[in-house]
Residue, then its C-alpha position, 0 to 999 in steps of 0.5 A: m415864015a414872013v410876019t405879015t399884017a395879019t400875024i401881028q398883034p401889037d397890043a398882046p404884050y401889053e393888053r395883059v397888063g393894061v398899059p394902053t396904046l395912047g398913054f396914061r390919061n389924068y396926067w401932065y404931059p409937056v406938049l410944045a416949046a412955049r415960044r413956039l406959040g405966037r399970035r396964031p393957033r396952033a393944032i396940035t395932037i396928044m393922045g390921039e386927040q386934036i387940040v388948038l393952043f392959042r394966046d389971048r393976052g398971054k393967057i394959054h387956052a386949049l380947046e378941042d380942035r374941031c367947030p362943031h357946025r361944019g366941022v372945020r379945025l378951029s386952029a385955022g381961025a383966030c381970036k377975033f376979039p383980043g382980050s375976051g379969051t376966045i377963037s372964032c372959026a374961020y368958016h363962019g365965025w363961031t367964037f368959043r370960050g377958052a376957059d371952058g369951051s362954051l359958045a360965046a357968039a354964032l357971028m354969022e347968025g347975029p348977036n342974039a342967036p338962040i343956039v348960043r346957049k347949047i354948043r360948047v367944044q371940049p376944053y383942056a387944062v393948060t398952063e406953062r412952066a419951065g419954057l414949055i406948054w403942058l396939058f392935061v388929058g384926062d377923064m377927071d379934073a386936072v390936079p396940081l401940076e406939081d403932082d406930076l412935075p419932078d422938083w428939078i422942074h418944079d423948082r425954079d428957084r434952084f433950076f433952070q432947064i434947056t429942053y431938045a425935042v424929036d419925034y419917034r416913029c414908034n408907040w411910046r411904050a416902046i420907049v418907056d420899056n427901054w429905059t428899064n435898064d433892059h441891057h441894051a446899053a452895053f450893046v448899042h452905046g458902047y461906041s458913042p461919044e459919051l462913052i467911048f473912052q471908058p470902060h465898056l458897060p456892064f451886062a448879063q447884070t442881075l437886075e432888082p427892080q424896086v417900087l420908089a418910096d413914093g409910088g410914082g416910080m420905080k428904079f432897076p439896079g443891078r448887080d454883078g455883070m461883066r465888062s467882056a467875056e468868052f463866047p463859045e465859037l464866036g471869041r471875046y466880046p467886046r472885041r477892040t477895048w484898046h481906046r478904053f483907057m479912061k477911068p469911069t466917069g458919067r454913067g459908069a461911075s454913077r451906079d451907086l449914089l447913096s454917098e455921093k453930093a447929088r443925094d445932098i442937094y437933090k434931096m432923093k435917094d434914087p437919081y436914077q428912076t422911070r416914073l409914071p406917066g412915062l419919063i425917066l430921071i438921070g441924075r449925075p454924082h456931081g449934083e448940078y444937073t438932071l436929065v428928065q426925058w419925057a415920053v409923049p404919045l402923039d397918036a399910036g406910031t408916033t411919040r414926041l421925046f422931050n429932053i429936059n436938061c435942068f441945071r442948077r442955079h449959080g448965078w449968070l456966069r454960072g449959068l452962061y457957062d452951063r448953057m454953052h456947055y449945053a450949046l457945044w457939047r452935050r446937046w450933040v453928044h446926048d440929045v442928038v447922038f446918044s438918044g439918036q442911037d435908040k431912036r434908029i433901033l426902036e423905030q426898026l421895031i415891029p410889034g407883036e408878040e414876044r420872047l423875053s428872057r431874064t434880062d428883060i426882068g425890068v421890062i417885065a416889072w415895069r409893065k406890070f407896075a404901070g398897068g396896075n398903079a396908073r392914076k385912075r377917075d376915083e384916085g385923082a378926085t380923093r387926091l383933089r378933095a384932100a388938096g382941097d381940104 
C-alpha cells in the first residue's frame, strides 16, 4: 500500500514517551558561529522560534524577531544608537532594549510617547563560548551555561575547538536516535575512508543501555556480536574483506576505555555518551581529542548538526599540527564523509509508526530516558536557588 500523508503519524513513536517535535526546552543550544555575527543583525530559527541576534560594542543580544507594532522583522533593522544595547525596527523606528526586550523609544512618535511604557518583546539569554553563540530557549530563567556544556567545551584552559556545522532535512530526533548504538554503523559506515582498511565493525551485538552516574544521559555498551556471518540462501556478509588488513584502531579499538589514557586525562569513565538535550560525546583512547556532536532543532523538518572537534592544548606548535590535521584530513574524512553517510540516510526517513526489533533496544531506552528526565521548569528553579545559596 502506498504511503500517503493521511496514513503517516510522524509523532506517534515519540508521543508515548514525551519526546517533543521541536526539542527539549530549558537547555542551552549552540546556534551560530560567533564570527558570523557582525555589525548587521542576524535572523535565526531555533525550536520553531524566530529570533534576532545583534551585537552592540561587542555584547550579544537576542530578541524575538518581530516588532509588535506592524509585524516587521527586527532583523531587518539596525542598532541606531551604538552603546545603548538597542535595536531599531526598519519600518517606524521602534527601538527595543536587548537586555530585557522593553521598548526604549518609538522614534516616529517622539521622545515622550506613552506607548513606550507598555510594550516589550521576548528576550533570550545568550552568550559566547568556544567560538559559538549559545542560546537558552525555555520556560524558566536560564541555568548557568556550564551546567549544559561538556568539559571539553567548558574548560577553555585545557581544550580548544574547531566547529563544522551542517543542516539536515530531518527532525532532530532521528539524528539522536542514530547515536544510540542502533547497529547501523557496520552497514552504513563500513566502507567509509575512516574505517575501510580496519576489520569490519561488529554487528548483532547485545546492547546493555545504562544511565550515566550524573543522570544527564546514557551509554550503550555492546558485547558479543560478529564481524561476518553466513546468511541462508544469500551467502556471507560482508562479501569482500581483502582490503581489511589493518589492526583495529580508532573506533575499532576504543570500545573499552576503562584502562586507557583517556580515562586519566578526561576524568571520565564513559567516553561515549548520548546526553540531554541531544548530543553525543565520542572520546578517543589516546586522550587528546573528543568530538561533541550537537543536534539543534530549527523547525520540525530541519536540524543543524554542530560537529565540535575538541583538542587538548599542548602549546602553539601542537595546536598548529592539530589544526592542519583537521583541515587536511579529519574535516573531510569524518565531518563531511562519515557524517554525510548518516545525513543521506536520515533525510530519506519517512516518519510514522515503526516495527522495532532487538537491535533497537538502545533507541527504545534512550527515548524513554529522555522523555522522562529532560529538564522541567520546577527542576530548573530548584537548581537556580541551589546555585544562589
